[in-house]
N, C-alpha and C positions, 0 to 999 in steps of 0.2 A: 503494498499498500505505499502510495506516494503522498505526503506531507504536501496540503493545501498552501501552500504559501502568499502572505498578502500583496499589493504590487507595492515596487519601488514606490517610494514618499518624494522623496526627488532630494537634492545638494541643501537644502536650509528647510530638513523635515524637524520632525520636536520627539522629543527622546519620550517613549511610552511612562517612566520611568522617576521622572526630574523636573519633567517637562523644558527640559533645553532648547535650548536654538542651533543645530550641531550635530553632522556622526560624520566617524570617518566609515568611507566602504570597504570592504575585504571580499573580491570574487572567488568563489568555493567552487570545487569539483562538487558532479554526486560521489556520494558518499563517505563524501570528508569531512573531518572530526571536524566541528565548531561548535556555537553556542547552543546549537540545536542538541547537540550530542554528544557527546567525549568521544564516543565509540564512531559516530556518524552512520549507523546501518538506516538507509531509510531515508533518507534525506537527500534531495534533485541536488540538482547542481543549481547556485542561488547567490545570493549579494547579503555578505554578513554587514549587517549596522552596531558600530558602536557607538556609544554616543563621546562626547568632546569634552564631556562635567565629570558624569558620573563613574565613567567605563560601562556601564550597559548592555550588554551584546542583545538583539533578536533580525530573526533570518527575516527577507522579501524577495520577493520574486525579478528573474531579469530585468532588465530594460532593455529590451533590444533600439539599436537607432530606427529612428523613420525609412519605412521604403519608399518614400517620392520617389518623383524626377529632378535626375537633378540637371 
């Protein structure tokens, strides 16, 4: 079963724990350990977000680039 992730919340996201505006982002491969699980089993490819104030971590879905014409 794949974990359903919330959508990418943008560069100026609000931390769900301390309400600070701003978070770091790190790409995680499918199954790679991270904030959701120290083992990573069942975790999809995702963006791991970390609050720039309190270091709380949470996962979000990937944010693919716009597919518009060039």
